[in-house]
Each structure stands twice: as structure tokens, then as C-alpha cells.
C-alpha positions in Angstrom: 193.3 246.7 252.0 196.3 244.8 253.3 197.6 244.0 249.8 197.4 247.7 248.9 199.5 249.1 251.8 202.7 250.9 250.9 205.0 251.4 253.9 207.0 254.5 254.8 210.2 252.5 254.2 209.2 251.7 250.6 208.3 255.3 249.9 211.7 256.5 251.3 213.8 253.7 249.9 212.6 254.4 246.4 213.6 258.0 246.2 216.2 257.4 243.5 213.5 256.2 241.2 211.1 259.2 241.5 209.8 260.9 238.3 207.4 263.8 238.4 204.4 262.9 236.1 201.9 265.6 237.1 202.2 269.0 238.7 199.4 270.8 240.6 200.9 274.2 241.3 197.5 275.7 241.9 196.4 273.4 244.7 194.5 275.1 247.5 197.0 274.8 250.3 200.4 273.9 248.8 201.7 273.1 245.3 201.8 269.3 244.9 203.4 266.8 242.5 202.3 263.3 241.5 205.4 261.1 241.3 206.0 257.7 239.6 208.3 255.4 241.5 209.5 251.8 241.6 210.5 249.6 244.5 211.9 246.2 243.6 209.2 244.9 241.1 206.4 247.2 242.3 205.3 250.4 240.6 203.5 253.0 242.6 202.6 256.7 242.7 203.1 259.2 245.5 201.4 262.6 245.8 203.7 265.1 247.6 202.8 268.6 248.8 205.8 271.0 248.8 206.0 273.7 251.5 208.9 275.9 250.2 208.5 278.5 253.0 208.9 275.9 255.8 211.4 273.8 253.7 209.6 270.5 253.9 207.7 268.0 251.8 204.6 266.2 252.9 203.4 262.9 251.6 199.7 263.2 250.9 199.0 259.7 249.6 200.7 256.7 248.0 198.9 254.1 245.8 199.4 251.4 243.2 198.0 252.7 239.9 195.5 250.9 237.9 195.5 250.2 234.1 191.9 251.4 234.2 193.1 254.9 234.8 196.7 254.9 233.4 198.4 253.9 230.2 200.7 250.9 230.2 203.8 252.0 232.1 201.7 254.1 234.5 203.2 257.4 233.6 200.5 258.8 231.3 196.9 259.2 232.5 194.2 257.8 230.2 192.0 260.3 228.6 
């Protein structure tokens, strides 16, 4: 588990590298977006929920993607 941890600082410091790769506008509570990002040599994904009415964004989860689930480059999900 320790090797899989992504700190808040890494999520915030990598904002300039965000790329939306999946959109879930019909999610139950708030629309959400899966974002590809890089920090130094690490690639990771962040799932954000967007609350437009309250003008805030919530981080739902952040994780290191696996080639078992993603194509090389980690932007396209395997079918």
C-alpha cells in the first residue's frame, strides 16, 4: 500500500499536466471526470467530482493505472 500512495501535494503540483480522459456526467451525486496526469516520472489518474452550484471540485480518488486495464500511455481504457 505504501508504494501506491499519492500525496495531496503531488495531485496539486501536477495540475498543469491534467488531461480529461473520461467524463461521467450522469453520476449519481455530481458529474465527475477521470483525469490523466504526470508528476516527475510518474503517471497517475485522478477522479474529480465537480459541484458547479457550490463552485468546488472534490477529489474522489487518485491511483496509478495498470497496463492490465489501460492501453500503453494510460489514456485509453482497454476493451
